[in-house]
VOBA-1610 file (N, C-alpha, C; in pm, whole numbers, padded with zeros to 5 digits, always signed):
BEGIN
Met+01610+00562+01681Met+01602+00457+01581Met+01473+00348+01701Val+01583+00333+01839Val+01526+00205+01907Val+01433+00318+01961Val+01426+00436+01968Val+01226+00546+02059Val+01144+00463+01934His+01201+00479+01824His+01052+00439+01684His+01005+00309+01743Leu+01113+00193+01725Leu+01062+00078+01796Leu+01016+00047+01897His+01027+00135+01960His+00977+00079+02120His+00814+00146+02111Lys+00834+00250+02052Lys+00702+00334+02053Lys+00596+00233+01936Leu+00624+00160+01889Leu+00539+00068+01818Leu+00522-00085+01862Val+00628-00093+01929Val+00567-00243+02024Val+00545-00200+02126Asn+00488-00059+02188Asn+00444-00013+02281Asn+00279-00001+02227Arg+00257+00046+02126Arg+00119+00075+01999Arg+00086-00071+02049Tyr+00154-00198+02011Tyr+00112-00349+02002Tyr+00044-00404+02111Lys+00173-00385+02196Lys+00113-00439+02340Lys-00008-00326+02419Thr-00008-00212+02383Thr-00162-00198+02419Thr-00260-00253+02376Lys-00272-00247+02228Lys-00341-00303+02156Lys-00418-00440+02211Glu-00277-00531+02219Glu-00316-00647+02305Glu-00381-00619+02422Tyr-00370-00551+02531Tyr-00395-00548+02642Tyr-00493-00500+02663Lys-00560-00415+02630Lys-00720-00368+02601Lys-00800-00517+02510
//
């Protein structure tokens, strides 16, 4: 469950980072 959330946040952060 935590991993799923972490991946989702990572994708969101990556989008903002780019």
